[in-house]
Residue, then its C-alpha position, 0 to 999 in steps of 0.5 A: x161863185x168861187x166854188x162854181x168857177x173852180x168846178x168849171x176849171x176842174x171840168x175843163x182840166x179833165x176834158x182837155x187842156x191846151x198849151x202854147x209856147x211863150x214865143x207864140x203867145x202874143x201872135x195871131x193866126x189868120x188861117x189855121x189847119x187843125x189836125x186830129x191826132x194821137x200817140x202812135x204807140x198808144x201810151x199817150x192821149x189824143x190831141x188836136x194840133x193847130x198849124x199855121x196855114x197862111x201861105x203869107x205867114x213867116x210861120x207857114x207850116x209850123x205848130x201854133x198850139x195843141x189841145x190835149x184831151x183826156x182820151x188815151x189813144x186807141x184810134x183817133x179817126x174822123x173829124x168833120x170834112x170841112x170846118x163848120x160855121x159855128x167853129x165847133x168841130x166834131x172828132x172821134x176816137x173810133x175804137x174807143x167809141x168816144x167823140x169830142x166837140x172841139x171849140x176852135x173859134x179861137x185857133x190859139x185857144x182851142x177847148x174841148x167843149x163836150x164829149x159823148x159816146x153812145x147816143x140814141x141807142x147807137x154806138x161808135x159814130x164814124x162820120x159827121x156831116x152838117x145839116x142846113x140847121x147847123x146840127x150834125x148828122x152822124x153815122x153810128x155803126x152799131x145798135x147799142x143793144x147788140x154792140x157788145x154781143x158776140x155778133x155785134x149786130x149788123x146794123x146801126x143808125x143815123x143820129x142828129x146832134x147839136x153843138x152841145x152834144x145833145x141828141x136831137x133825133x135818131x133812127x135805125x138803118x135796119x132794113x128787113x128786106x136786107x136782114x142778112x146783109x151788113x148795114x153798118x153806116x159808114x159815111x153820108x152825103x146831105x142833099x137838102x135841095x132834094x130833101x135827101x140823104x145818102x149813106x153808105x154801109x161798110x164795117x170798121x172791123x177786120x173780120x167783116x171788113x169786106x162785107x159791105x156792098x149797099x147804100x141807103x137813101x133817106x128823106x132828110x126832113x123826117x129821116x125816113x129810110x126810103x131805099x136800100x140798094x146794092x152798088x154795081x159790082x162792075x165787070x171786075x166784081x170787087x170794086x164795089x166792096x166796102x163802099x165808104x165816102x160819098x161826095x156830091x158832084x156839081x151835077x147833083x149826083x153822088x160819087x162814092x169811093x170804095x175800099x176796093x178802089x172803085x168809084x160808084x156814081x148814084x143818080x136819080x136820088x130824088x126818085x123811087x128808083x135811084x141807081x148806082x153805076x161803077x164809073x171808074x176803078x183805081x189801081x190796087x185797093x185800100x183807097x181812102x178819103x177823097x175830095x171833090x174840087x170843082x170838076x175834079x175828084x181827087x183820090x188817095x191811092x196806096x198802090x201809087x203811093x199818092x193821089x189821082x185826079x179824075x175830071x168829072x166833066x163827063x159825069x158818067x165817064x170820069x177821066x184820069x188827068x193827073x197822078x202824084x206819087x209822094x214817095x216810095x213808102x208813103x201810104x196816103x189816106x185823108x184829104x180835105x180842101x181849103x177854098x181860101x188858099x186853094x190847097x188840099x191837106x193829106x195825111x197818111x196811114x202809119x207805116x214803119x218808116x219815118x217818111x210815111x209820118x209826114x203830112x203835106x199840102x197839095x195844089x191843083x191846077x184848076x185848068x188841067x187838074x195837075x196835082x203838085x206838092x206845096x214846096x213852101x209848106x215846111x216843118x222846122x226840120x226844113x223839109x217839105x211837109x209836116x212831120x209826125x215823127x217823135x218830137x216834143x208837142x206844145x201840150x207837153x208830151x213827147x212821142x210819135x204822132x198818129x194823125x188822121x182827120x184834118x180840116x182848115x179854118x174858115 
């Protein structure tokens, strides 16, 4: 028995370790924010940071603990967009091709429960969405057989995975009718009411970053590919390029953000003839992860150094109702909604200035859609927001953090 326990302890040490300051050891956390991050200088390891997200707490905005993994930082990337009911959170280092399943059921004692890389014949997962059965459906950008070839291949697949990291089923998204097109699965939306999944195709590689222009519709029950179709280029001819994040609107249509800062709306998804229409274009390009809150579509827009909210009341004709500039050198990227405290967490892409290293919480007025920064969410430096500039982290590492995915506890 002693030998068995020692083996478990060693495995836990190799996979990931968590640490918490002594002064917080006896405290409880009623509501937490989990941020997936790494070493901006890529010398240290990826880690999960836990922050107090209870606005009524004296420690609101302060670090509670952090979990160090055994993965040296390459590109810490996506977590799930919302906390799953199981408390087993998926997160990846995309360029390392490795994913973690993080047990955050006890926020003050997070654990790395499992990790995986290639699965079901596919490589480099990007996004994770929960299915009605509680499993994850993940987009994998590449076919394993061609991943390490000179061309890398132009298609990947969808893979269903359980909370232990075990393969349930996997299907290719290759479509002979689109053999010359880039079909690298980026993200997806699950629509169980109509037995459908919608996925987008966009590359994570610089050399073909602007080649994706399609979406795919699947039957959820058996993951049969039903249709591959082009997005609407609109009059500008570029806002559909690199379609990334699909989000389900209150009317059942799917809105998709593109790197070209367009918003495409997909309708008639349950039919044999789904249709995509470009319904809005934001300023500039390089738009990142959006979120839908009620009737509002909130988008990170680098050209305005902040966020823009659209009102989707007229679902075919979204209207801008608010924009919020964070600072002159802020480069916005991620968003995630907290239905408990009615706040949106935002994380930046890295820039040279320390100002871009801060993470903020936003509020949205449910009547007007007006966005504002939560002034009460402050770090130990007394400034609004949380800093990922060089500092000492609870797991014993000192350096500049590189945040990406962030998600609130349930």
